[in-house]
MITI-834635 format. One line per field, with one value per residue: residue number from 1; residue in three letters; x, y, z of N, C-alpha, C in turn. Coordinates in steps of 0.1 Angstrom, whole numbers. Last residue first. Layout:
MITI-834635
nr (NUM  ...)
rest (ALA  ...)
nu (X  ...)
nv (Y  ...)
nw (Z  ...)
cau (X  ...)
cav (Y  ...)
caw (Z  ...)
cu (X  ...)
cv (Y  ...)
cw (Z  ...)
//
This chain:
MITI-834635
nr (326  325  324  323  322  321  320  319  318  317  316  315  314  313  312  311  310  309  308  307  306  305  304  303  302  301  300  299  298  297  296  295  294  293  292  291  290  289  288  287  286  285  284  283  282  281  280  279  278  277  276  275  274  273  272  271  270  269  268  267  266  265  264  263  262  261  260  259  258  257  256  255  254  253  252  251  250  249  248  247  246  245  244  243  242  241  240  239  238  237  236  235  234  233  232  231  230  229  228  227  226  225  224  223  222  221  220  219  218  217  216  215  214  213  212  211  210  209  208  207  206  205  204  203  202  201  200  199  198  197  196  195  194  193  192  191  190  189  188  187  186  185  184  183  182  181  180  179  178  177  176  175  174  173  172  171  170  169  168  167  166  165  164  163  162  161  160  159  158  157  156  155  154  153  152  151  150  149  148  147  146  145  144  143  142  141  140  139  138  137  136  135  134  133  132  131  130  129  128  127  126  125  124  123  122  121  120  119  118  117  116  115  114  113  112  111  110  109  108  107  106  105  104  103  102  101  100  99  98  97  96  95  94  93  92  91  90  89  88  87  86  85  84  83  82  81  80  79  78  77  76  75  74  73  72  71  70  69  68  67  66  65  64  63  62  61  60  59  58  57  56  55  54  53  52  51  50  49  48  47  46  45  44  43  42  41  40  39  38  37  36  35  34  33  32  31  30  29  28  27  26  25  24  23  22  21  20  19  18  17  16  15  14  13  12  11  10  9  8  7  6  5  4  3  2  1)
rest (GLU  GLY  TRP  TYR  LEU  PHE  LYS  ASP  PRO  LYS  GLU  ILE  GLU  ARG  PRO  PRO  LYS  GLN  ASN  ILE  THR  LYS  GLY  ASN  MET  VAL  VAL  GLU  TYR  TYR  LYS  LEU  TYR  ALA  GLU  ALA  THR  HIS  LYS  ILE  THR  PHE  ASN  ASP  ALA  VAL  TYR  GLU  SER  CYS  LYS  LYS  ASN  ASP  PHE  ARG  GLU  ILE  ASP  ASN  ILE  ASN  ALA  VAL  LEU  GLU  SER  LYS  ARG  ASN  SER  LEU  PHE  GLY  VAL  GLU  PRO  THR  ILE  LEU  GLU  PRO  LEU  SER  GLY  TYR  PRO  THR  GLY  PHE  VAL  PRO  THR  GLY  MET  TYR  LEU  SER  GLU  ILE  LEU  ALA  ILE  GLY  PHE  PRO  GLU  HIS  TRP  LEU  VAL  PRO  PHE  LEU  LEU  GLY  LYS  SER  ASN  ASN  LEU  LEU  GLN  ASN  LYS  GLU  GLU  GLY  GLY  VAL  MET  GLY  TYR  PHE  LYS  ILE  SER  PRO  TYR  PRO  THR  PHE  ARG  PHE  GLY  MET  LYS  LEU  ASN  LEU  ARG  SER  GLY  GLY  LEU  VAL  ALA  LEU  LYS  ASN  ASN  THR  LYS  ARG  ALA  LEU  GLU  ILE  ALA  GLY  LYS  VAL  ASN  LYS  LEU  ARG  TRP  ALA  ALA  LYS  ALA  LEU  PHE  HIS  LEU  HIS  THR  ARG  LYS  GLN  THR  PHE  THR  PRO  LYS  GLY  TYR  ASP  PRO  LEU  TYR  LEU  GLY  ASN  HIS  VAL  PHE  ALA  GLU  SER  GLY  TYR  ARG  THR  ALA  GLN  ASN  LYS  SER  VAL  PHE  ILE  THR  ASN  LEU  ASP  CYS  ASP  LEU  ASP  PHE  SER  PRO  ASN  GLY  GLN  MET  MET  VAL  ILE  TYR  PRO  LYS  ARG  LEU  PRO  HIS  VAL  PRO  THR  HIS  ASP  LEU  HIS  VAL  ILE  ASP  ILE  ASP  ASP  PRO  VAL  GLN  SER  ASP  VAL  SER  LEU  ALA  PRO  ASN  TYR  VAL  ILE  ILE  ASP  ALA  PHE  ASP  SER  GLN  SER  ASN  ALA  GLN  ALA  LEU  PHE  THR  VAL  ARG  HIS  GLY  MET  GLN  THR  TYR  GLN  LYS  GLY  LEU  TRP  TYR  ILE  ILE  ARG  GLU  THR  GLY  GLY  TYR  LYS  SER  VAL  PRO  LEU  VAL  SER  ASN  HIS  PHE  ILE  LEU  ILE  ASN  MET)
nu (758  784  818  840  867  901  926  924  941  966  954  962  983  994  1006  1028  1017  995  980  987  1012  1015  1016  997  987  976  952  933  934  913  890  889  874  851  843  844  814  797  798  795  771  759  735  718  710  711  687  673  674  658  634  624  622  617  614  599  605  619  617  638  659  655  663  687  702  700  712  740  759  761  742  723  706  686  679  673  696  723  753  776  787  787  804  831  844  811  784  777  743  721  705  676  676  675  701  719  719  744  756  763  780  798  821  828  853  865  858  873  859  836  804  781  760  728  707  679  659  667  663  686  708  701  703  733  744  735  745  781  789  803  823  791  772  751  722  709  688  704  733  759  793  826  858  895  911  906  903  887  849  818  800  820  813  801  767  747  716  692  656  651  651  661  681  699  704  722  739  751  770  786  800  810  829  847  877  874  874  854  838  838  802  775  744  713  676  649  626  602  582  584  589  610  636  667  683  717  744  752  745  761  786  789  821  827  841  871  894  917  925  944  947  934  911  901  900  883  857  853  867  889  918  946  983  1004  1020  1017  1019  1038  1032  1021  993  986  957  929  919  922  933  953  970  980  1006  1029  1056  1075  1087  1105  1075  1043  1015  992  967  965  972  967  987  980  990  1011  1025  1043  1034  1047  1072  1083  1074  1074  1101  1099  1086  1062  1042  1006  1005  982  950  931  891  870  868  891  905  938  953  981  973  974  972  948  940  915  910  873  850  832  838  858  856  837  856  876  854  854  879  882  861  866  888  882  860  858  847  841  849  866  886  913  939  960  974  965  965  957  964  951  947  920)
nv (265  280  281  278  303  311  299  271  275  254  251  267  297  300  314  304  290  291  331  348  349  363  380  393  411  391  390  412  413  388  411  430  418  416  442  450  434  440  467  465  443  418  405  417  433  416  405  429  430  405  412  431  418  380  365  354  373  356  343  346  335  316  309  315  298  281  286  287  274  280  293  306  329  346  344  316  303  332  342  333  307  308  331  329  310  303  299  331  346  371  379  404  438  458  470  450  434  454  450  421  419  442  429  395  382  365  344  327  336  342  362  370  386  409  417  429  450  484  503  505  508  543  550  545  559  588  587  571  561  545  548  539  533  521  502  481  486  489  473  471  476  469  463  458  452  460  491  496  496  517  516  512  498  504  492  487  475  461  449  418  392  375  376  402  388  374  388  406  388  381  406  406  394  392  389  408  438  467  464  466  459  452  455  451  453  472  485  481  502  506  500  492  515  518  547  549  542  554  534  514  502  465  440  406  387  378  342  312  294  280  275  290  280  289  316  315  305  324  358  373  366  379  370  368  355  368  343  332  326  309  325  354  365  377  408  411  408  423  419  431  437  452  473  473  452  453  451  447  431  441  443  467  463  480  478  489  513  538  559  563  563  549  557  537  512  523  545  568  573  576  586  594  619  604  620  609  610  622  638  632  628  631  647  619  585  575  564  573  563  562  549  535  537  531  550  540  520  533  546  524  508  527  526  499  497  513  505  483  489  513  538  568  581  571  597  585  575  553  529  520  515  526  523  529  524  515)
nw (132  156  164  185  189  179  183  214  246  259  295  317  324  357  389  410  438  458  457  472  502  534  552  558  533  519  536  531  504  503  516  505  478  486  496  466  453  466  459  437  425  420  432  436  408  393  399  387  365  358  371  350  325  323  290  276  255  235  212  194  212  206  181  177  196  180  154  162  188  214  239  262  278  305  333  339  337  341  334  350  342  312  312  313  288  265  252  238  240  253  284  296  308  323  333  348  321  311  330  328  305  302  316  313  323  300  277  253  220  214  217  215  224  228  249  245  244  254  268  286  266  253  281  290  268  273  302  292  259  231  203  182  171  143  140  113  95  73  63  58  67  64  65  58  89  111  104  85  90  89  115  148  181  207  201  177  177  156  147  138  128  134  115  124  142  139  126  142  158  142  138  164  182  197  183  169  174  166  189  220  231  229  210  219  194  202  218  247  257  297  321  335  340  367  375  371  366  388  408  413  400  398  403  388  414  423  427  430  426  394  368  348  349  370  369  348  362  383  374  378  396  412  417  436  416  378  356  336  297  275  269  282  302  298  324  348  377  399  424  456  479  509  496  477  450  418  401  396  372  353  361  389  419  450  478  515  530  528  540  520  482  458  438  439  428  399  393  365  340  345  370  380  396  427  448  467  470  461  436  408  379  357  344  345  355  393  417  442  474  502  532  546  551  526  508  495  490  465  451  444  425  406  396  384  371  350  340  326  307  282  263  280  306  332  357  351  326  333  347  381  415  449  479  508  541  565)
cau (748  781  804  835  859  888  917  916  927  961  956  970  976  998  994  1022  1024  1015  984  976  1002  1011  1027  995  997  989  964  944  942  924  896  892  894  859  841  851  835  804  797  808  773  771  747  717  714  722  693  671  680  673  640  630  629  610  623  596  588  623  611  620  659  652  648  676  698  691  694  727  747  771  745  740  703  695  683  662  682  716  741  769  788  777  793  830  846  828  787  778  754  719  715  683  677  664  690  708  712  726  757  760  771  789  812  824  842  871  852  869  870  846  822  785  775  740  726  681  651  671  650  675  699  701  689  718  741  732  730  773  791  792  824  806  769  761  728  719  684  701  718  749  777  814  841  874  906  910  918  892  862  833  798  813  823  818  781  760  726  705  674  648  640  654  676  688  696  709  738  744  751  777  794  797  826  840  864  873  886  868  837  848  823  783  759  722  685  659  624  620  582  580  572  603  625  660  670  699  733  759  740  746  782  789  802  835  836  864  889  913  911  939  953  951  916  904  908  890  861  858  858  877  914  934  972  993  1020  1019  1010  1036  1029  1037  994  996  971  931  926  909  932  936  968  976  999  1015  1042  1079  1069  1100  1083  1047  1026  1003  967  957  975  961  986  982  987  998  1019  1049  1035  1042  1055  1094  1074  1061  1093  1100  1104  1063  1054  1019  1000  994  955  935  904  868  863  880  904  927  945  975  980  973  982  948  948  919  913  890  853  835  822  858  861  832  845  883  864  844  872  893  861  850  890  889  859  871  847  831  839  870  875  900  930  955  982  961  975  950  967  946  955  932)
cav (267  272  287  268  294  312  315  275  271  266  249  248  289  300  307  315  286  284  314  340  346  356  378  387  420  395  375  409  423  391  396  429  416  404  432  457  433  428  468  472  454  419  397  411  443  421  395  425  437  406  399  432  425  392  368  349  375  364  341  343  354  317  303  325  312  279  283  305  271  283  281  300  316  351  359  333  303  320  337  345  312  295  333  332  313  308  292  317  345  357  378  394  431  448  477  455  426  452  462  428  416  445  437  408  385  370  354  323  334  335  357  359  385  398  418  415  442  472  501  504  496  526  549  537  544  580  585  586  562  556  549  542  541  519  513  486  475  502  473  481  468  477  458  463  449  447  485  496  495  515  507  522  502  504  502  484  491  466  460  429  405  374  367  398  403  372  382  413  398  370  405  415  389  395  378  395  428  457  459  469  455  461  448  457  440  470  487  480  495  510  495  482  516  513  539  557  539  553  550  515  510  479  447  421  390  382  350  332  290  290  262  289  278  273  312  322  302  312  346  377  363  375  373  374  350  369  353  328  333  309  308  351  368  368  403  413  405  420  417  423  443  440  468  469  466  452  446  454  432  445  435  464  470  473  482  477  496  527  554  552  569  546  564  549  517  521  530  565  577  563  594  584  616  608  615  619  602  612  641  626  637  620  646  633  593  573  565  568  574  559  559  538  544  520  547  553  520  524  550  536  504  526  538  511  491  516  516  482  482  510  525  561  585  570  585  583  585  555  534  521  519  514  530  517  532  510)
caw (126  139  160  184  198  175  186  205  239  255  276  315  316  340  378  401  429  459  450  473  486  530  552  569  546  518  532  548  511  498  522  512  475  482  498  474  446  471  475  435  432  415  435  445  422  395  399  400  369  350  379  366  328  331  306  280  259  245  224  191  211  218  185  169  195  189  151  159  173  201  233  261  267  292  327  343  327  348  334  355  352  321  308  327  296  268  263  241  242  242  274  290  294  324  328  352  327  301  331  341  305  292  319  306  327  319  283  269  234  204  219  207  231  221  246  249  247  245  258  288  273  244  280  301  267  263  296  301  273  239  217  187  181  151  139  119  105  80  64  47  70  56  70  49  75  106  111  85  101  82  101  130  165  207  208  183  181  167  153  148  127  141  114  110  146  151  117  132  167  146  129  162  172  203  197  157  181  157  181  208  232  237  211  215  205  193  207  239  246  283  314  327  338  354  383  376  359  375  408  404  409  392  404  388  405  429  421  439  432  405  378  353  334  372  377  345  351  391  375  380  387  415  412  444  425  394  361  344  307  279  273  273  297  297  304  341  364  395  410  451  472  503  502  494  456  434  413  394  381  354  354  374  406  449  466  505  538  526  544  532  496  466  436  443  442  404  393  377  344  343  361  376  386  424  434  464  469  473  443  423  388  362  339  343  345  376  412  431  470  488  529  542  557  537  519  507  497  475  459  452  438  417  399  395  379  361  344  341  319  296  265  274  304  317  355  356  333  325  338  369  403  433  466  499  535  559)
cu (741  769  795  820  849  876  906  915  927  947  952  963  974  983  996  1013  1018  1018  1000  973  997  1011  1026  1007  1001  992  975  955  945  938  909  899  895  875  853  853  844  815  804  811  785  774  756  732  720  723  713  686  677  678  655  638  636  627  614  602  589  615  611  613  639  652  647  658  690  690  689  712  734  766  759  737  715  694  688  668  673  698  731  760  779  779  784  811  838  829  804  782  760  733  716  698  687  669  678  702  705  718  745  757  758  772  798  817  838  857  861  869  861  857  830  796  777  750  723  700  662  658  657  663  691  699  688  707  733  734  729  754  776  788  813  809  781  765  744  721  698  694  713  740  771  804  836  863  896  902  922  904  873  840  811  810  816  821  793  765  735  713  678  658  640  643  660  682  689  705  726  735  743  761  783  793  801  830  852  863  873  878  844  844  828  793  765  735  698  667  635  621  599  586  572  593  621  646  664  692  713  753  744  742  767  786  803  824  836  855  880  904  906  923  951  955  930  917  912  901  877  866  861  862  896  923  955  984  1009  1012  1019  1029  1026  1039  1007  994  975  949  928  906  920  936  957  972  992  1009  1032  1066  1074  1088  1092  1061  1038  1010  983  967  964  961  977  982  992  999  1008  1041  1039  1042  1045  1082  1080  1066  1076  1095  1109  1080  1063  1032  1015  995  969  944  914  882  863  881  895  922  932  962  973  973  981  964  951  930  915  896  870  845  825  845  863  838  837  867  866  844  860  884  870  855  877  887  866  863  859  837  830  856  873  894  917  948  970  968  969  961  961  953  956  937)
cv (262  270  284  281  290  298  316  295  278  266  260  244  273  290  310  305  298  283  309  334  345  355  367  381  412  404  382  397  417  401  391  422  424  404  417  448  439  427  451  468  457  429  401  404  431  430  400  413  432  418  397  426  432  403  378  355  370  371  343  346  357  330  313  319  323  291  283  298  289  278  288  297  320  328  358  337  315  322  329  346  326  301  321  336  316  312  291  315  331  358  366  392  417  441  468  463  440  445  463  443  419  435  439  417  397  372  356  336  329  330  346  359  376  403  406  423  430  458  493  500  497  509  539  539  541  565  578  579  567  553  557  540  549  537  514  495  479  494  482  483  477  470  469  454  452  439  470  489  490  512  508  512  508  499  499  495  483  474  462  440  416  389  363  391  402  379  375  401  405  373  388  412  397  393  379  386  414  445  454  455  465  459  453  445  452  459  481  479  496  501  501  482  499  514  529  545  545  555  556  526  514  489  460  423  407  383  360  336  304  294  273  284  279  271  297  319  303  300  329  371  369  380  364  382  354  361  355  342  328  319  307  331  353  369  384  409  401  418  415  423  430  451  462  468  464  459  451  450  445  443  432  455  461  471  475  489  483  519  546  552  561  554  563  560  528  521  535  552  571  561  581  592  600  610  616  608  612  611  633  632  629  630  638  633  607  581  562  570  565  570  555  546  545  524  539  553  529  518  543  543  515  520  538  522  498  511  521  492  481  504  527  545  580  577  580  597  585  567  536  531  512  522  521  522  525  522)
cw (137  134  149  179  186  182  189  202  224  245  271  303  313  342  363  391  415  452  460  467  484  514  542  561  559  534  532  546  525  502  517  521  491  484  501  484  453  463  473  452  433  419  429  447  435  410  399  408  382  361  373  376  341  332  306  292  275  256  239  206  205  219  198  172  195  197  164  154  171  187  217  248  266  291  312  337  329  337  331  347  359  338  317  324  306  281  269  253  240  237  266  287  292  314  322  347  338  313  318  341  322  300  318  311  324  327  296  275  244  209  214  208  225  220  236  243  251  253  249  278  278  254  262  288  280  261  284  302  281  253  228  199  184  165  147  124  115  90  76  54  70  63  66  57  68  94  111  90  89  88  92  126  159  193  213  186  188  163  163  147  133  140  125  109  136  150  126  124  151  153  130  147  167  195  202  169  176  164  167  197  225  236  222  216  206  203  197  226  242  272  299  322  330  353  369  375  358  368  395  406  408  406  397  392  402  413  426  426  440  413  392  363  338  354  373  355  350  375  376  377  390  404  414  429  440  406  375  346  320  294  279  273  287  292  308  328  357  382  402  435  465  492  499  502  471  439  410  406  379  367  352  372  395  427  458  492  523  530  544  541  508  480  449  440  449  423  400  378  354  336  358  365  387  406  430  452  465  472  458  431  395  379  348  340  347  369  395  422  456  482  511  535  555  545  527  518  509  486  465  460  452  435  410  399  392  372  353  344  330  307  282  277  290  317  341  359  339  334  333  362  389  425  457  489  522  548)
//
């Protein structure tokens, strides 16, 4: 199959960029499965396994799709008109008043259900990018992995949990002084900020962590941070919103929207098996799992059908910030 993947960014991404990672890994996995892959992406993109067409925003996407392409894999932004069969991969939560494309595929069952759809494909990791996790070393800290400036990710809550359990916290994705969301300064020396970190530095911070703190205040579609952290052997402590109950089993983490319950379970963190956390991802959330699931949906649209009977649309408008209590 000849597959074109479109994402208006530079590929591959080196630090922050979950969607970009999934896009790039999918391309790599498809080539390993015998398919031909072309990326339509921004200038300076590089790949040793796929062709690259530099995206020109002054032209239509359709005019930049070669004639020999069989299927177009779009990111969250639908493109019309498009003469080739296509799917739309929805990594975020579209606005309440927005109709999604008929060929939208969501990234978790929860997300699909909230938009009146049954079509979803879980994200997966390209495991070689993370090396081989180790499980015998002393783990020294908890970690937070998300864009900390975004209040829905609740870095404030993660800091509170770390302090209440007398743990050091590594914040991956933020800075000690943040002026983007009003003045915010974190004075505590036990909280260390690493900014937008990637590569081996990120892998080591995860592999030396006791656990991921993920107290999100929205319906998380599918946080790649969850499976990255689990693969490196860290259990997850988060809120029961969005895809988290679907992804985090009692064997690999604990979910609650009450701080006291999370604190109690973080204090009992030794009951979690680091190796089992890692094996859970290797068995269920690799990019091969993801690619195989998307290929089934490709066949649907290549046979002239749509993924959804009607345009998916959020059924119920959620609160801006979901409950987070004592």
